N, C-alpha and C positions, 0 to 999 in steps of 0.2 A: 438030239440032245435038247432038253428043255432050257428055258431061259434061266431057271434056278441054277443050272449046272454051268452057266457061262457068265461072262462079265456083263452080258446084256448089250454089248457093242463089239464091233470089230474095227472101229475107227481110231487110229493112233492120233493123239493130239500133241504128243511131246516126246522128244528124245533128249536125254540128259547125260551130261558128262560131269564127272567129279574131277576137279582140278586143284592144283596147289595155289595158283594165283589167278583169280577170276579176272582181274583187270588186264593182265598180260595176255591171257587166253582170249578174252573178248576182243582186245585190240587186234590180235592175229586173225580171228574169224572175221572181224569187221573188214580188214584189209583184203582177205582172200575172197570173201563173199561180195564185196563192194557195197556193204550195208553200213548205215550209220552205227557208231558205237552206242550200244544200249546203256540205259541207266543201270548202275549197279546198286542193288538194294540189299538190306539185311532182313532176314526173316523176322517175324514178329516177336514181341516181348515173350519170353518163356512162360510167364504167368498166363498171358492171353492164349498162347498156343496150346497149352495143356498137353504137351507132347509126351508120348511114352516111347521107350526104346526097349524092346524085348520084355515088355510087360511092366517096366518100371518107369516112373516119372523121370524126365530128363530136361535139363535147361539148355540143350543143344541149340545152336544157331548156326547160320551159314550166310555167306554172301551169295547173291544170285544175280544172274544177267540172262536176259531172254532175247533171242533173235526170232522174229516172225518170218517163217519160211513158207507162208501160205497155210495149207491145212495143218501143218506141223510146226511147232515151235522148237527151237534148240535152246535148252536150258544149260547154263554153266553153274556149277555148285562148288563153292570153296568152304569147307567146314571151318567154323570159328571156335570150336570147343564144345565141351559137353559130350556125353556118350551119344553116338548117333550112327545110323547106317551109312551116312556120308563119310564119316571118319573111318569107319570099319572098312569100307570098300577102298578108300584111298590108301590105308595102311596095308591091306592085304594084296591089292592088285595094282596100286599106283593109279596114275591118271588114265581116264578112259571112260567107256560107257558105264553109266550108273544104272539107268532104268529106261524103260519105255512106258509112257503114261497113256491111260485111257480115261475119258470122261465117263463117269457112271452115275447111276441113280441107285439109292438103297445100299449104302456101304455095309450095314450090318448083314443084310441078306447075301450080298456078294461075298463078303469075307467068310461067312458061315459056309457057303457053298464051296469056296476055295479050300477051306480048312478040311472039309470032307474029302478033298482030293489030295491032302497032304501038303497044302500050300498055306502056311500060317502067316499071320501078321507079324512084321518085324518092328515097324515104327508107324505111329499115327500122330497127327497133330491138326490144329485148326489154323486157318488164316481168315482174313476178313471175307466173309461171304461163303465159306465152305470148309472142307477138310481134305486132308491127303492121307493116304494109307500106302505104305510099302509092304509088299508081300514077298515071302521067300520062295519065289517061283524059279529061281535059278536051277535047282536040281532037276526040275521037270521040263523047263523051257529054255534053259541056257542063259537067261537074263532075268533080272529083277523087274517086276511090274510095279507101277504106281497107279493107284486108283484115286481119281480126283472127283469130288462131288461138290458141286456148287449148290448152295442153299438159296441164294437170291441174286447173285451177280455173276457176270462172266469172270473167269479166273485166270490168274497167272500165279501158280504156286509151285512148291517143290514137294 
């Protein structure tokens, strides 16, 4: 299989859960894992994020908290409104696994290759230093994937 036909990596960087209350869930993980309570942040301003959901602009935002677990981070996501894959998953499935993320290079090339395999983009947006892309990989892989591409700085995104 050529690099064009793959993500270009096999290293998982993040596992994410969608939750109803990020503060409550973060406190529970903090206690169970014996880790400090992470900072809870809100995704960037919708205008700066330039996010799209199912091909349409969206003003969706979410509260996020990250636990550093070594090679992988655990991300907690609480949707705050606006049309988003975060709210879609929470509404359809309840709290639980939202996605597995991979750090990639060349978002356009990777998403084009995935689309050829029937895995289209669901949501995309920008954050300081990079962009995120969620793809509809659940029918093929059993879980949604997130593609993270940093343009110039290390990343903590959703």
